[in-house]
C-alpha positions as semicolon CSV with decimal commas, in nm:
position;residue;x (nm);y (nm);z (nm)
1;M;14,638;11,385;11,746
2;V;14,417;11,083;11,657
3;Q;14,248;11,073;11,312
4;P;13,917;10,929;11,239
5;T;14,036;10,748;10,927
6;K;14,385;10,637;10,779
7;A;14,309;10,737;10,435
8;R;14,494;11,011;10,272
9;S;14,247;11,305;10,238
10;K;14,144;11,485;9,881
11;P;14,064;11,805;9,796
12;I;13,744;11,965;9,853
13;N;13,546;12,052;9,597
14;K;13,174;12,085;9,684
15;A;12,990;12,225;9,941
16;R;12,735;12,035;10,120
17;K;12,413;12,167;10,281
18;V;12,390;12,184;10,638
19;P;12,078;12,172;10,856
20;F;12,196;12,390;11,138
21;S;12,130;12,735;11,178
22;Q;12,422;12,997;11,102
23;A;12,321;13,218;11,394
24;V;12,308;12,939;11,664
25;A;12,645;12,804;11,532
26;A;12,772;13,151;11,572
27;E;12,682;13,169;11,921
28;I;12,850;12,812;12,010
29;F;13,145;12,947;11,883
30;A;13,091;13,301;12,078
31;R;13,085;13,089;12,415
32;F;13,378;12,904;12,316
33;A;13,582;13,215;12,272
34;A;13,454;13,370;12,582
35;I;13,553;13,049;12,771
36;A;13,938;13,037;12,583
37;P;14,011;13,351;12,381
38;E;14,323;13,201;12,259
39;P;14,327;12,824;12,258
40;K;14,667;12,633;12,187
41;G;14,741;12,334;12,037
42;E;14,910;12,080;12,294
43;L;15,155;11,929;12,079
44;E;15,477;12,105;12,161
45;H;15,705;12,226;11,925
46;V;15,955;12,522;11,896
47;N;15,923;12,633;11,534
48;A;15,720;12,544;11,178
49;Y;15,925;12,233;11,134
50;T;15,909;12,080;11,443
51;L;15,533;12,143;11,464
52;L;15,482;11,974;11,117
53;V;15,720;11,690;11,246
54;A;15,498;11,672;11,558
55;V;15,166;11,652;11,394
56;V;15,280;11,354;11,168
57;L;15,422;11,181;11,472
58;S;15,068;11,200;11,631
59;A;14,848;11,005;11,400
60;Q;14,699;10,730;11,598
61;A;14,853;10,822;11,915
62;T;14,792;11,074;12,188
63;D;14,937;11,420;12,195
64;A;15,085;11,363;12,553
65;G;15,256;11,079;12,439
66;V;15,397;11,223;12,118
67;N;15,532;11,508;12,355
68;R;15,700;11,270;12,561
69;A;15,912;11,145;12,260
70;T;15,972;11,475;12,115
71;R;16,116;11,651;12,400
72;A;16,463;11,470;12,331
73;L;16,397;11,454;11,987
74;F;16,363;11,813;11,927
75;A;16,645;11,907;12,173
76;A;16,861;11,684;11,891
77;A;16,694;11,763;11,596
78;D;16,485;12,107;11,520
79;T;16,565;12,158;11,185
80;P;16,551;11,907;10,854
81;L;16,882;11,917;10,792
82;K;16,986;11,794;11,170
83;M;16,710;11,534;11,125
84;I;16,836;11,417;10,819
85;V;17,218;11,368;10,990
86;L;17,033;11,206;11,277
87;G;16,924;10,956;11,071
88;E;16,659;10,700;11,067
89;D;16,793;10,497;11,325
90;R;16,852;10,736;11,586
91;V;16,490;10,901;11,500
92;R;16,370;10,572;11,562
93;D;16,521;10,546;11,886
94;F;16,376;10,877;12,031
95;I;16,009;10,763;11,884
96;K;15,971;10,414;11,966
97;T;15,711;10,498;12,239
98;I;15,485;10,588;11,979
99;G;15,237;10,393;11,748
100;L;15,371;10,330;11,404
101;Y;15,718;10,457;11,525
102;R;15,925;10,260;11,237
103;N;15,732;10,391;10,955
104;K;15,692;10,724;11,134
105;A;16,081;10,760;11,153
106;K;16,086;10,691;10,783
107;N;15,867;10,952;10,683
108;V;16,010;11,206;10,946
109;V;16,367;11,165;10,758
110;A;16,219;11,163;10,440
111;L;16,005;11,486;10,461
112;S;16,297;11,652;10,575
113;E;16,514;11,547;10,247
114;R;16,230;11,688;10,035
115;L;16,248;12,034;10,273
116;V;16,594;12,057;10,237
117;A;16,604;11,962;9,838
118;D;16,266;12,170;9,756
119;H;16,205;12,416;9,959
120;G;16,567;12,529;10,094
121;G;16,492;12,344;10,427
122;E;16,185;12,564;10,505
123;V;15,832;12,471;10,598
124;P;15,632;12,579;10,262
125;H;15,310;12,819;10,342
126;D;15,117;12,579;10,039
127;R;14,880;12,314;10,088
128;A;14,972;12,116;9,791
129;A;15,337;12,162;9,892
130;L;15,298;12,037;10,230
131;E;15,058;11,738;10,091
132;A;15,310;11,597;9,866
133;L;15,582;11,581;10,185
134;P;15,594;11,202;10,318
135;G;15,318;11,090;10,554
136;V;15,148;11,423;10,509
137;G;14,812;11,438;10,447
138;R;14,532;11,701;10,419
139;K;14,451;11,720;10,829
140;T;14,830;11,745;10,921
141;A;14,873;12,019;10,633
142;N;14,540;12,198;10,806
143;V;14,746;12,187;11,133
144;V;15,025;12,312;11,021
145;L;14,871;12,593;10,792
146;N;14,685;12,725;11,066
147;M;14,927;12,715;11,386
148;A;15,271;12,838;11,175
149;F;15,113;13,023;10,917
150;G;14,752;13,180;11,104
151;D;14,543;13,011;10,787
152;A;14,178;12,984;10,886
153;T;14,201;12,613;10,834
154;L;13,999;12,315;10,984
155;A;14,169;12,015;11,137
156;V;13,921;11,716;11,147
157;D;14,078;11,479;11,418
158;T;13,889;11,195;11,600
159;H;13,783;11,474;11,835
160;V;13,631;11,711;11,565
161;F;13,499;11,459;11,350
162;R;13,265;11,383;11,669
163;V;13,174;11,676;11,797
164;A;13,080;11,806;11,458
165;N;12,854;11,500;11,440
166;R;12,714;11,509;11,774
167;I;12,637;11,879;11,811
168;G;12,467;11,909;11,463
169;F;12,702;12,066;11,255
170;S;12,771;11,789;11,012
171;D;12,600;11,448;10,933
172;G;12,975;11,400;10,719
173;K;13,059;11,012;10,750
174;T;13,445;11,151;10,608
175;P;13,653;11,399;10,736
176;E;13,631;11,576;10,406
177;A;13,277;11,602;10,431
178;V;13,268;11,745;10,809
179;E;13,527;11,979;10,728
180;T;13,327;12,118;10,450
181;D;13,023;12,140;10,666
182;V;13,161;12,321;10,989
183;L;13,368;12,572;10,774
184;A;13,022;12,667;10,634
185;L;12,916;12,734;10,976
186;V;13,229;12,897;11,130
187;P;13,178;13,277;11,164
188;P;13,493;13,459;10,985
189;E;13,607;13,615;11,352
190;H;13,629;13,278;11,464
191;G;13,778;13,052;11,154
192;L;14,121;13,092;11,330
193;H;14,073;12,931;11,627
194;A;13,752;12,663;11,566
195;H;13,935;12,369;11,537
196;H;14,124;12,419;11,849
197;W;13,807;12,459;12,019
198;L;13,621;12,168;11,906
199;I;13,929;11,937;11,953
200;L;13,936;12,069;12,324
201;H;13,571;12,010;12,398
202;G;13,564;11,704;12,242
203;R;13,864;11,624;12,437
204;Y;13,785;11,754;12,779
205;L;13,377;11,762;12,783
206;C;13,224;11,603;12,446
207;K;13,399;11,278;12,552
208;A;13,329;10,960;12,327
209;R;13,199;10,708;12,591
210;K;13,041;10,952;12,816
211;P;12,990;11,311;12,715
212;E;12,976;11,553;13,018
213;C;12,664;11,710;12,900
214;W;12,568;11,839;13,295
215;R;12,893;12,089;13,242
216;C;12,846;12,183;12,877
217;P;12,867;12,547;12,824
218;I;12,652;12,465;12,480
219;A;12,435;12,208;12,606
220;D;12,089;12,408;12,560
221;L;12,218;12,444;12,148
222;C;12,369;12,125;12,095
223;K;12,124;11,887;11,879
224;F;12,263;11,556;12,091
225;E;11,960;11,406;12,218
226;D;12,035;11,163;12,461
227;K;12,236;11,392;12,723
228;T;12,401;11,253;13,019
229;P;12,277;11,383;13,363
230;V;12,444;11,491;13,634
231;P;12,603;11,226;13,810
232;K;12,487;11,080;14,159
């Protein structure tokens, strides 16, 4: 999951005003829900721990690339203790096709050690505890809280950041600002799946270079002015 910035996110303390209709936002999410009632993340995992590791590895990388590497890694180590026993050198060998693999291998082993030492080998259902782990920032914590524990969080990756600004949900210049703006617009009944819908919309329709507006289900509600026409 590619991140819009490298900096560790800071806690959000104050909501921002968003010039977007709550009713229109509700309609947008209702349309997403009608198309994909139960959207799923595309990072492969077998438990909360492997989800955490996969998200840490996905920084500045694609989900598909991470999945290719983690299939063998998780077959060898699907718990913190097994990962510690595997060791940093072996972890590095498994993930060497992923960008920044040396530092990521170090973080995976280090966070595994912290989980064993501080949390009995379990992934904590606590934001502060998650963000205290090596290699874990706000985005990663949001993904784990959402997918592993069912919390209505919003993980702002590069897709969510782009889509939110393009639709008109936010004019935020940081992931934190975008997160605050979008959460203010998401109806409670759609809170669990909102970030998945925005990610998938950005990955497959509202693409960075050429959004496919001609087949977009929310084109009539989106505030993006330079909509792309049907290709000839």
